C-alpha positions as CSV (number, residue, x, y, z in Angstrom):
1,M,0.1,-0.6,0.2
2,F,1.2,3.3,-0.8
3,Q,1.8,5.7,1.4
4,E,-0.9,8.5,0.4
5,E,-3.6,5.6,0.3
6,R,-2.6,4.5,3.9
7,L,-2.5,8.9,5.6
8,R,-6.0,8.8,3.6
9,L,-7.3,5.7,5.8
10,I,-5.5,7.2,8.4
11,I,-7.9,10.0,8.2
12,D,-11.0,8.2,7.8
13,Y,-10.1,6.1,10.6
14,L,-10.1,9.3,13.2
15,K,-13.3,10.4,11.5
16,K,-15.1,7.5,13.2
17,E,-12.7,6.1,16.4
18,K,-12.0,9.8,16.9
19,R,-8.3,8.8,18.2
20,I,-5.5,6.6,16.8
21,S,-2.0,5.3,18.1
22,V,0.6,3.6,16.4
23,D,0.0,0.5,17.7
24,E,-3.4,0.8,16.0
25,I,-1.9,1.3,12.9
26,C,1.2,-1.0,12.8
27,R,-2.2,-3.4,13.3
28,I,-4.3,-2.3,10.6
29,F,-2.1,-1.3,8.4
30,K,1.1,-4.4,9.1
31,V,3.6,-1.7,9.2
32,S,6.3,-1.2,11.3
33,R,6.5,1.6,13.9
34,D,9.2,3.7,12.3
35,T,6.4,4.2,9.5
36,A,3.6,5.0,11.5
37,R,5.5,8.0,12.9
38,R,6.5,9.0,9.8
39,D,2.8,9.1,8.7
40,L,1.8,11.1,11.7
41,V,4.7,13.5,10.9
42,R,3.7,13.6,7.5
43,L,-0.1,14.6,8.6
44,E,0.8,16.9,11.2
45,E,2.9,18.9,8.3
46,E,0.1,18.8,6.4
47,K,-2.2,20.0,9.4
48,A,-4.8,17.5,9.5
49,I,-3.9,15.8,12.7
50,I,-2.8,16.6,15.9
51,R,-0.2,14.4,17.7
52,T,-0.8,13.0,20.9
53,R,1.7,10.6,23.3
54,G,1.5,7.5,20.9
55,G,-1.0,8.5,18.3
56,A,-2.9,11.3,17.2
57,I,-6.1,13.0,17.2
58,L,-8.1,15.2,14.4
59,P,-8.0,18.8,15.0
60,S,-10.9,20.3,16.5
61,S,-12.8,21.8,14.1
62,K,-14.3,25.4,14.4
63,H,-17.0,27.3,12.4
64,I,-16.5,30.5,11.0
65,I,-19.0,32.8,12.2
66,K,-19.5,34.5,8.9
67,D,-21.2,38.8,9.0
68,Y,-24.2,38.9,8.5
69,S,-23.8,40.3,4.8
70,N,-22.3,37.0,4.4
71,R,-24.4,35.1,6.4
72,L,-27.8,36.5,4.4
73,S,-26.7,35.4,1.2
74,L,-26.2,31.8,2.2
75,V,-29.6,31.3,3.4
76,S,-30.9,28.6,2.2
77,A,-34.3,27.3,1.8
78,E,-34.6,25.4,4.8
79,K,-34.6,28.8,7.2
80,K,-36.8,29.9,4.2
81,R,-39.5,27.3,4.6
82,I,-38.8,27.5,8.4
83,G,-39.4,31.1,8.0
84,K,-42.6,31.3,6.6
85,K,-43.8,28.4,9.0
86,A,-42.7,30.6,11.6
87,A,-44.3,33.8,10.0
88,E,-47.7,31.8,10.6
89,L,-48.2,31.6,13.7
90,I,-48.0,35.5,14.1
91,N,-51.8,37.3,14.3
92,S,-52.4,40.8,13.3
93,G,-52.7,42.8,16.8
94,D,-49.1,40.8,18.0
95,T,-46.9,42.4,20.2
96,I,-43.5,40.2,19.1
97,I,-39.5,40.5,19.6
98,L,-37.3,39.8,17.0
99,D,-33.4,38.7,17.4
100,T,-30.9,39.4,15.1
101,S,-30.3,35.5,12.9
102,T,-30.8,35.3,9.5
103,T,-33.7,32.2,10.2
104,V,-35.3,34.8,12.3
105,Q,-35.0,37.2,9.1
106,A,-36.8,35.0,6.5
107,C,-39.8,35.3,9.1
108,A,-39.4,38.8,8.8
109,E,-40.3,38.9,5.4
110,H,-43.5,37.6,5.3
111,L,-44.6,40.2,7.8
112,M,-44.8,42.7,4.7
113,D,-48.9,43.4,5.3
114,L,-49.9,42.6,9.4
115,E,-50.6,45.1,11.4
116,C,-47.8,44.3,14.3
117,T,-46.2,45.8,16.9
118,I,-42.2,44.4,16.4
119,V,-39.3,44.9,19.1
120,T,-35.7,44.6,17.6
121,N,-32.5,45.7,18.1
122,S,-31.1,44.4,14.6
123,I,-30.8,47.0,12.2
124,N,-31.8,44.8,9.4
125,Q,-35.0,44.2,10.4
126,A,-36.0,47.1,11.1
127,D,-35.2,48.3,7.5
128,L,-37.1,45.5,6.1
129,L,-39.9,46.0,8.4
130,S,-40.5,49.9,7.9
131,K,-41.9,48.8,4.2
132,N,-45.1,47.5,6.3
133,P,-47.2,50.3,6.7
134,H,-49.1,48.6,9.2
135,A,-45.3,48.2,10.9
136,H,-44.7,49.4,14.7
137,I,-41.0,48.9,14.7
138,Q,-39.5,49.8,17.9
139,L,-35.3,49.7,17.8
140,L,-33.4,49.2,20.8
141,G,-31.2,51.7,21.4
142,G,-27.1,50.8,22.1
143,E,-24.1,49.8,21.4
144,F,-23.7,49.0,17.1
145,H,-21.9,45.6,16.0
146,K,-20.8,46.6,13.1
147,E,-20.0,43.6,11.4
148,H,-23.0,41.3,12.7
149,R,-25.6,44.7,12.8
150,Y,-26.8,44.6,15.9
151,L,-27.9,46.9,18.2
152,F,-26.5,45.5,22.6
153,G,-25.2,46.6,26.1
154,T,-27.2,47.2,29.1
155,S,-29.2,50.1,27.9
156,V,-30.4,48.0,25.3
157,I,-31.8,44.9,28.4
158,E,-32.9,48.0,30.1
159,K,-35.0,49.2,27.4
160,L,-36.2,45.6,26.7
161,S,-37.4,44.9,30.0
162,Q,-40.3,47.1,30.5
163,Y,-41.7,45.6,27.4
164,H,-44.2,42.2,27.3
165,V,-45.1,40.5,24.0
166,D,-47.1,37.6,22.9
167,K,-43.8,35.9,21.3
168,T,-40.4,36.0,20.8
169,F,-38.9,34.6,17.6
170,I,-34.8,33.5,18.1
171,G,-32.5,31.7,16.1
172,C,-29.2,30.3,17.7
173,Y,-25.4,28.7,16.6
174,G,-27.0,25.5,18.3
175,L,-29.3,23.9,20.3
176,S,-27.8,20.4,22.5
177,E,-29.0,19.2,25.9
178,K,-26.4,21.7,27.1
179,G,-28.8,24.5,26.1
180,I,-29.6,27.1,23.8
181,T,-26.3,28.8,22.8
182,V,-24.4,31.9,20.7
183,A,-20.9,32.1,18.8
184,H,-21.2,35.7,21.2
185,E,-21.6,37.0,25.1
186,E,-23.0,40.5,24.4
187,D,-25.7,38.6,21.7
188,G,-26.3,36.1,23.9
189,M,-27.3,38.2,27.2
190,V,-29.4,40.4,25.0
191,M,-31.7,37.0,23.6
192,R,-31.4,35.6,27.3
193,K,-33.3,39.5,28.0
194,M,-35.3,39.0,25.2
195,M,-37.0,35.5,26.2
196,Q,-37.8,36.7,29.3
197,Q,-40.2,39.4,28.1
198,A,-42.8,36.7,25.9
199,D,-45.4,34.5,26.8
200,Q,-43.8,32.6,24.0
201,V,-40.7,31.5,23.0
202,I,-40.2,30.3,19.5
203,L,-36.8,28.9,18.4
204,L,-36.0,28.6,14.7
205,A,-33.2,26.6,13.1
206,D,-32.2,24.8,10.9
207,H,-30.6,20.9,11.5
208,T,-27.8,21.1,11.0
209,K,-28.0,23.2,14.5
210,I,-28.7,20.0,16.7
211,G,-27.1,18.5,19.0
212,V,-24.4,21.5,18.3
213,T,-23.1,23.8,20.6
214,G,-21.9,26.8,20.8
215,Y,-19.3,29.4,23.0
216,F,-21.7,31.1,24.9
217,R,-25.1,29.5,26.8
218,C,-27.9,32.2,26.8
219,S,-30.8,29.3,27.7
220,T,-31.6,26.2,28.4
221,L,-33.8,23.9,26.7
222,Q,-36.5,24.5,28.9
223,D,-37.1,27.8,28.4
224,I,-37.6,27.4,25.1
225,D,-41.5,26.8,24.1
226,L,-42.0,26.0,20.5
227,F,-39.0,24.6,17.8
228,I,-39.5,24.9,14.5
229,T,-36.9,22.8,12.5
230,D,-37.2,21.2,8.2
231,Q,-36.4,18.1,9.1
232,E,-37.6,15.8,12.4
233,P,-34.8,15.1,14.3
234,D,-33.5,11.6,15.6
235,E,-35.3,10.3,18.6
236,S,-33.1,11.0,21.3
237,F,-33.4,14.1,20.6
238,Q,-36.9,14.3,19.7
239,E,-36.9,12.7,23.8
240,L,-35.2,15.2,24.8
241,L,-37.0,18.4,23.8
242,K,-40.3,16.2,25.2
243,K,-38.2,16.0,28.4
244,H,-38.0,19.6,29.1
245,G,-42.0,20.7,27.5
246,V,-40.8,21.6,23.9
247,E,-42.8,21.5,21.3
248,L,-42.3,20.6,17.9
249,L,-43.0,22.0,14.9
250,I,-41.5,20.9,10.6
251,A,-41.8,23.5,8.5
252,L,-42.3,20.9,5.5
């Protein structure tokens, strides 16, 4: 077996088993310990692995959080379906809070003729909804995050405490047994307050967010009333949702 093929098979093994030892390389590929070590050195030089004492693991993979404009350009058909389904839950006269996620913006795009009151800290959401002649918009003032186009800080949180709404719609970086997580603490602190000010909290997230844990936890699963996604989660995750009283809605 040529080295290139063996290196590819080592990576395949790591993707399944998470780690491999020098002894395992010798046993699986029937090579000497010196050959196994040379394979790991080569993979390390290519930044494909991290060498450990006696073996190797894969480097941790972290998603790069693109800026808001780039994320908008990547809004998928799945997110659009989720947004449309979420908008169907909003009635004329409702008071709602919208967070800054692109999936929530997919919901806002379906509110162009509905009379409702919207509280948001998203510059983009406010601009989009300004085209609705029947919308009453409360834009929360605070420090401006230029890259991700939202307002944050103590003034936003203090202003939110003055509102009580029918529904809050939020997105997330990930949801798992550890709760609802986001990439930035300042965003998560605002989202936490948004959830506290609503009769019903509705989470919008496509199936790729399920089982993912981000940097900052803004809530537990039991703080969510309804989860709208595009695919039915596996049975174990559905049981986790039931355990925490979260209703599941699939946007087909």
